[in-house]
VOBAFI-561211 format. One record per residue (C-alpha): x, y, z; residue in one letter. Coordinates in steps of 0.25 Angstrom, whole numbers, padded with zeros to 4 digits, always signed. Layout:
<rs>
XYZa ...
</rs>
This chain:
<rs>
+0103+0035+0109m +0105+0022+0118e +0089+0021+0118l +0089+0021+0103i +0100+0011+0102y +0093+0002+0112e +0080+0002+0105n +0087-0001+0092l +0093-0013+0098q +0081-0018+0105i +0070-0014+0095v +0075-0013+0081l +0087-0022+0080l +0080-0035+0084p +0069-0031+0073k +0079-0029+0063v +0085-0043+0066k +0071-0049+0066a +0069-0043+0052l +0082-0048+0047r +0079-0062+0052d +0066-0061+0045h +0073-0060+0032g +0072-0045+0030v +0083-0040+0022t +0092-0027+0025e +0085-0020+0013e +0071-0023+0018v +0075-0020+0033l +0080-0006+0029v +0067-0003+0021k +0059-0007+0034l +0067+0002+0043v +0065+0014+0033t +0051+0012+0030t +0045+0006+0043h +0055+0008+0054p +0043+0008+0064k +0041-0007+0061a +0054-0010+0068l +0051-0003+0081v +0037-0007+0082h +0034-0017+0093r +0041-0030+0092s +0028-0039+0091s +0023-0032+0079r +0037-0033+0072f +0037-0048+0074d +0022-0049+0069e +0027-0041+0057g +0038-0051+0053l +0028-0062+0055a +0018-0055+0047a +0028-0052+0035m +0031-0067+0035k +0016-0071+0035d +0013-0061+0024l +0024-0066+0016g +0032-0053+0015v +0046-0057+0012c +0056-0050+0022p +0066-0046+0010d +0055-0040+0002s +0053-0025-0001g +0039-0026+0005m +0043-0031+0019f +0047-0018+0025p +0034-0012+0022y +0025-0024+0025a +0033-0026+0038f +0033-0011+0042g +0018-0009+0040v +0015-0022+0047f +0024-0020+0059a +0020-0006+0062k +0005-0009+0062m -0002-0014+0074y -0009-0027+0072q -0023-0021+0075s -0021-0011+0064k -0016-0022+0054w -0029-0030+0058d -0037-0018+0055r -0031-0016+0042r -0033-0030+0038m -0048-0030+0042e -0050-0018+0034n -0045-0025+0021y -0053-0037+0025l -0066-0029+0026s -0063-0024+0012l -0063-0037+0006g -0049-0041+0006w -0044-0054+0011t -0033-0055+0021e -0024-0061+0011e -0026-0049+0002q -0022-0040+0013v -0010-0047+0016r -0006-0048+0002w -0008-0033+0000a +0000-0030+0012f +0012-0038+0007v +0011-0030-0006r +0008-0016+0000h +0010-0016+0015p +0004-0002+0017y -0009-0007+0013c -0011-0010+0028m -0007+0004+0031s -0018+0010+0023v -0030+0015+0032s -0042+0006+0033d -0051+0018+0027d -0042+0020+0015k -0042+0005+0012v -0057+0005+0013r -0058+0017+0004q -0049+0012-0007l -0055-0002-0006m -0069+0003-0007q -0065+0011-0019f -0057+0000-0026f -0069-0010-0024a -0081-0001-0027e -0075+0008-0038k -0064-0001-0044l -0069-0015-0041g -0056-0019-0035w -0056-0031-0026s -0047-0032-0014p -0039-0043-0021e -0036-0033-0032y -0032-0022-0023v -0023-0031-0015s -0014-0033-0027l -0010-0018-0026s -0013-0014-0011p -0004-0002-0013a -0017+0004-0019a -0023+0005-0005l -0012+0015-0001s -0016+0025-0012l -0024+0037-0010s -0038+0036-0014y -0040+0051-0018e -0026+0053-0024k -0023+0040-0031r -0035+0030-0032v -0047+0039-0036l -0039+0048-0046p -0034+0036-0053r -0047+0029-0053c -0054+0041-0059t -0044+0042-0070v -0045+0028-0074m -0060+0028-0073d -0060+0040-0083i -0051+0034-0093l -0059+0021-0092a -0072+0028-0094s -0067+0035-0106r -0062+0022-0112g -0047+0026-0112v -0043+0015-0103i -0049+0001-0103k -0048-0003-0089q -0051+0005-0076g -0041+0007-0064i -0032-0004-0059k -0023-0005-0046l -0011-0002-0055s -0017+0011-0059h -0018+0015-0044l -0004+0011-0042m +0002+0017-0054m +0012+0029-0051p +0006+0043-0052e +0014+0047-0064k +0011+0035-0072k -0004+0035-0069f -0005+0050-0073v +0003+0048-0086e -0005+0035-0090k -0019+0039-0086y -0020+0054-0085v -0011+0061-0094t -0012+0051-0105r -0027+0052-0106y -0029+0067-0101q -0032+0072-0115e -0042+0062-0119v -0048+0061-0105v -0045+0074-0098p -0054+0070-0086q -0042+0061-0081v -0033+0073-0079l -0044+0080-0071e -0048+0068-0063a -0034+0064-0059y -0029+0078-0056g -0041+0082-0048a -0041+0069-0040r -0026+0069-0037t -0024+0084-0036a -0012+0083-0044t -0009+0089-0057a -0007+0080-0069v +0002+0086-0080k -0005+0088-0093v 
</rs>
């Protein structure tokens, strides 16, 4: 118990004070502790680098995104961060686009390099989406290719080919809640275009109520 108390005094409390001095509110601090507690017990040098990075990136210490951005950055070794950055750059992103994407959705830097490459290749070759466009909604990079991206693209392709809808898939379609997407694009058109029900159900392995 004494060891735990000593570690609390030496390791945790100084970092909590540093966060408060940085402008982090109590509400944000609580969210950081509950979502990324390891960020507070990681080595001190990375903790300090994290605070500096948040300031450089323009992440406000009182914003709801701060605990996630700081948590992801502080727990990641710089070598891994650099590798993630290089992967995005190799796919045509600019450093500014990566930084902007991270601020909007910090977990885009937690997605594996292979998954990012797979999704970006599909977005570019199949959908004609540019890195600039994807960076507007970087949460799309955290979606499952097999369970979310491909099934929804298939449904939208079928509907567009039948002339039921005028436009193909957009980022907003991928980010739409499951229930809303099914109601708006599957059950709504399943009688006139029954293929959408089969295509979506088969690819997601879920039952869509008729």
